[in-house]
KEZA-553928 format. One line per field, with one value per residue (C-alpha): y, z, x. Coordinates in Angstrom, 1 decimal. Layout:
% KEZA-553928
yy: Y:... $
zz: Z:... $
xx: X:... $
This chain:
% KEZA-553928
yy: 16.3:15.8:12.6:12.8:10.8:9.8:9.0:8.3:10.2:13.2:14.1:15.4:16.6:15.9:17.9:16.3:18.7:17.2:17.6:15.5:12.4:12.7:13.7:10.9:8.2:6.7:6.7:5.0:2.4:1.6:1.2:-1.2:-3.1:-3.4:-4.7:-7.2:-9.2:-9.5:-7.4:-7.8:-6.4:-6.2:-9.8:-11.4:-11.9:-11.1:-12.8:-10.6:-7.5:-6.5:-2.9:-2.4:-4.0:-1.8:1.2:-0.1:-0.2:3.4:4.5:3.0:5.1:8.1:7.4:7.2:10.4:12.3:11.2:12.4:15.6:14.5:16.3:15.3:11.6:11.9:13.8:11.2:8.3:10.1:10.5:6.8:5.9:8.4:6.9:3.3:3.6:6.0:7.8:7.2:10.0:8.8:6.6:5.5:4.4:1.8:2.8:-0.5:-2.2:-4.1:-2.2:-4.7:-2.9:0.3:1.1:3.3:5.0:6.2:9.8:8.6:6.5 $
zz: 19.5:22.4:23.7:27.2:27.5:30.9:31.2:34.7:36.4:34.1:31.9:28.4:26.3:22.6:20.3:17.0:14.5:13.0:9.5:10.3:10.8:7.2:5.7:7.4:6.3:3.9:6.5:9.0:6.4:5.8:9.6:9.7:6.7:8.4:11.6:9.7:9.2:13.0:15.4:18.1:21.3:23.8:24.3:22.6:18.9:18.2:15.0:14.4:16.7:17.6:17.9:21.5:20.7:17.6:19.8:22.4:19.5:18.5:22.2:22.4:19.4:21.2:24.1:21.8:20.0:23.3:24.4:21.2:20.9:17.7:18.1:14.5:15.2:18.6:17.0:14.2:16.6:18.9:15.8:15.0:18.5:18.3:15.0:16.0:19.4:19.0:22.3:23.8:26.1:27.7:27.2:30.3:28.6:30.3:30.7:32.3:29.0:28.4:25.9:26.6:30.0:28.3:29.1:27.5:29.0:27.3:27.8:29.9:32.4 $
xx: -56.5:-54.2:-52.7:-51.4:-48.2:-47.0:-43.3:-41.9:-44.9:-44.3:-47.3:-46.4:-49.3:-48.8:-51.0:-51.9:-53.5:-56.7:-55.3:-52.3:-54.4:-55.6:-52.3:-50.4:-52.9:-50.4:-47.6:-49.9:-50.8:-47.1:-46.7:-49.6:-48.2:-44.8:-46.4:-48.5:-45.3:-44.8:-42.8:-40.2:-41.9:-39.1:-38.1:-41.1:-41.8:-45.4:-46.6:-49.7:-49.8:-53.4:-54.5:-53.3:-49.9:-49.5:-50.2:-47.6:-45.1:-46.0:-45.8:-42.3:-41.4:-42.8:-40.5:-37.5:-38.5:-39.0:-35.5:-33.9:-36.0:-37.8:-41.1:-42.3:-41.9:-43.5:-46.5:-46.8:-46.8:-49.3:-51.5:-51.2:-52.4:-55.3:-56.3:-56.0:-57.7:-60.6:-61.4:-57.9:-56.9:-53.7:-50.7:-48.7:-45.5:-43.4:-39.7:-38.6:-37.8:-41.1:-43.3:-46.1:-46.5:-47.5:-51.2:-53.8:-56.8:-59.9:-61.2:-64.2:-62.1 $
């Protein structure tokens, strides 16, 4: 599966092998458990992040991973997004400091 990540008008395809989604299930569960306690999303504390917000958090981690050259984390976070939002095709990551502005598009749109 491929998640197209858009950062400052540049498209970066991140390929997530199908086996990774199954192998990373425990990791994804820990992520969800951490987020269940609430999360600081830019300047706002979110008590119970919903599915989109959880993916916005993961997308922010993709941005950090891309900036530091950490392909493994970028791929894991892309896998989390693909698992959490079935049918997602694209993540347009906000780079202006407000992760709630990150948007997702489905394959059919």
